VEXBA-824051 format. One record per residue (C-alpha): x, y, z. Coordinates in steps of 0.5 Angstrom, whole numbers, plus 500, padded with zeros to 3 digits. Example, Ala and Ser with C-alpha at 12.3 -4.5 7.8 and 13.67 -1.06 7.14 Angstrom:
VEXBA-824051
+------+-------+-----+
| east | north |  up |
+------+-------+-----+
|  525 |   491 | 516 |
|  527 |   498 | 514 |
+------+-------+-----+
end
This chain:
VEXBA-824051
+------+-------+-----+
| east | north |  up |
+------+-------+-----+
|  236 |   356 | 203 |
|  231 |   359 | 198 |
|  232 |   367 | 200 |
|  226 |   369 | 196 |
|  220 |   366 | 192 |
|  215 |   369 | 188 |
|  208 |   367 | 186 |
|  201 |   369 | 184 |
|  202 |   370 | 177 |
|  197 |   368 | 171 |
|  194 |   370 | 165 |
|  189 |   376 | 165 |
|  185 |   380 | 160 |
|  187 |   387 | 159 |
|  184 |   392 | 165 |
|  184 |   386 | 170 |
|  188 |   385 | 176 |
|  193 |   380 | 179 |
|  196 |   380 | 186 |
|  203 |   378 | 186 |
|  207 |   375 | 193 |
|  214 |   375 | 195 |
|  216 |   370 | 201 |
|  223 |   373 | 203 |
|  227 |   369 | 208 |
|  227 |   373 | 215 |
|  235 |   375 | 214 |
|  233 |   378 | 207 |
|  226 |   381 | 210 |
|  229 |   385 | 216 |
|  235 |   387 | 213 |
|  234 |   390 | 206 |
|  229 |   394 | 202 |
|  225 |   389 | 197 |
|  224 |   391 | 190 |
|  220 |   388 | 184 |
|  223 |   387 | 178 |
|  220 |   384 | 171 |
|  223 |   381 | 165 |
|  219 |   381 | 158 |
|  222 |   376 | 153 |
|  227 |   379 | 149 |
|  228 |   385 | 154 |
|  233 |   387 | 160 |
|  230 |   386 | 167 |
|  227 |   392 | 169 |
|  226 |   395 | 176 |
|  218 |   396 | 178 |
|  217 |   398 | 185 |
|  220 |   398 | 192 |
|  219 |   398 | 199 |
|  223 |   400 | 204 |
|  225 |   397 | 211 |
|  221 |   401 | 216 |
|  216 |   406 | 216 |
|  215 |   403 | 209 |
|  216 |   408 | 203 |
|  215 |   406 | 196 |
|  217 |   408 | 190 |
|  215 |   406 | 183 |
|  217 |   406 | 176 |
|  213 |   411 | 171 |
|  210 |   405 | 167 |
|  207 |   403 | 173 |
|  205 |   409 | 177 |
|  198 |   409 | 179 |
|  197 |   402 | 177 |
|  201 |   398 | 182 |
|  202 |   398 | 189 |
|  207 |   395 | 193 |
|  206 |   393 | 200 |
|  210 |   389 | 206 |
|  207 |   385 | 212 |
|  212 |   385 | 217 |
|  209 |   379 | 221 |
|  209 |   374 | 215 |
|  216 |   376 | 212 |
|  212 |   378 | 205 |
|  212 |   383 | 200 |
|  206 |   384 | 195 |
|  205 |   387 | 189 |
|  198 |   389 | 187 |
|  197 |   390 | 180 |
|  191 |   393 | 177 |
|  189 |   396 | 170 |
|  194 |   391 | 167 |
|  196 |   392 | 160 |
|  199 |   387 | 155 |
|  206 |   391 | 156 |
|  206 |   389 | 163 |
|  207 |   381 | 160 |
|  213 |   379 | 163 |
|  216 |   374 | 169 |
|  216 |   378 | 175 |
|  222 |   377 | 181 |
|  223 |   380 | 188 |
|  229 |   381 | 191 |
|  233 |   386 | 195 |
|  232 |   393 | 192 |
|  239 |   394 | 190 |
|  238 |   387 | 186 |
|  245 |   385 | 189 |
|  242 |   378 | 191 |
|  240 |   371 | 188 |
|  234 |   371 | 183 |
|  229 |   367 | 185 |
|  225 |   363 | 179 |
|  220 |   369 | 178 |
|  212 |   368 | 177 |
|  210 |   369 | 170 |
|  204 |   375 | 168 |
|  201 |   374 | 161 |
|  196 |   380 | 160 |
|  192 |   379 | 153 |
|  189 |   384 | 149 |
+------+-------+-----+
end
């Protein structure tokens, strides 16, 4: 059973925007804070942002604070990552899963930002 599925990546110029979507299973969505992570070529996977289960509280890595916004739609079991003012250093494969990174990883969605 697929627990998370990411979509919405693509190629965008620096300064542009993308909105990533994460479809999570009901069990994952209802029981865990959800996070976005990313992995650039040759680098370790890093945490980007997360949203809590209730009265959604959000947290961001310093590198994306003020540019990215994480949100969740409880009716649809969806988590989103709105990415604005994209930079070439945001180029990576983006993943969503439990904020603790303790679950299985999905396929991810590729984001490429050209300069």
